[in-house]
C-alpha positions in Angstrom: -13.7 -91.1 -60.0 -17.3 -93.0 -59.0 -20.4 -91.4 -57.5 -20.4 -91.3 -53.9 -22.5 -89.9 -50.7 -20.7 -87.8 -47.9 -21.9 -85.7 -45.1 -20.2 -82.7 -43.7 -18.8 -83.3 -40.0 -17.0 -80.3 -39.4 -16.3 -76.7 -41.1 -13.0 -74.8 -40.3 -12.7 -71.5 -42.0 -13.2 -71.8 -45.7 -12.7 -75.6 -45.4 -15.1 -78.4 -44.8 -14.3 -81.9 -43.8 -16.4 -84.4 -45.9 -17.2 -88.1 -44.4 -18.6 -90.8 -46.7 -21.8 -92.1 -45.8 -21.4 -95.8 -45.0 -17.6 -95.6 -45.3 -15.2 -95.3 -42.5 -15.3 -92.0 -40.1 -11.2 -92.3 -40.7 -11.3 -91.6 -44.4 -12.2 -88.0 -44.3 -12.0 -85.4 -47.3 -10.8 -81.7 -46.6 -12.7 -79.4 -49.2 -12.7 -75.7 -49.9 -16.2 -74.5 -49.2 -16.0 -72.4 -52.8 -16.2 -75.8 -54.2 -19.6 -76.9 -52.7 -23.1 -75.9 -52.8 -24.2 -72.2 -51.1 -25.6 -73.1 -47.6 -23.8 -75.9 -46.8 -23.7 -76.3 -42.9 -22.5 -79.3 -40.8 -24.4 -81.9 -41.1 -25.5 -81.5 -44.9 -26.0 -84.6 -46.9 -24.1 -84.0 -50.2 -24.1 -86.2 -53.3 -20.6 -86.2 -55.5 -20.6 -87.1 -59.5 -17.7 -85.6 -61.5 -17.4 -82.8 -61.6 -19.5 -81.7 -58.8 -21.6 -81.7 -55.4 -25.3 -81.7 -55.1 -27.6 -81.6 -51.7 -29.2 -84.5 -51.0 -32.9 -84.0 -50.0 
């Protein structure tokens, strides 16, 4: 999978919805918060590069 940038659009319990920055709002990714960096909240921008997510400053 190629590197991509996401934004956290929603958090439900232990899961987050991620939307690709510059992509379609319909293509949401549903992922466990345990796989994301600590302190992630709605509006946090993330960079995904195999196999981890990092916060974009």
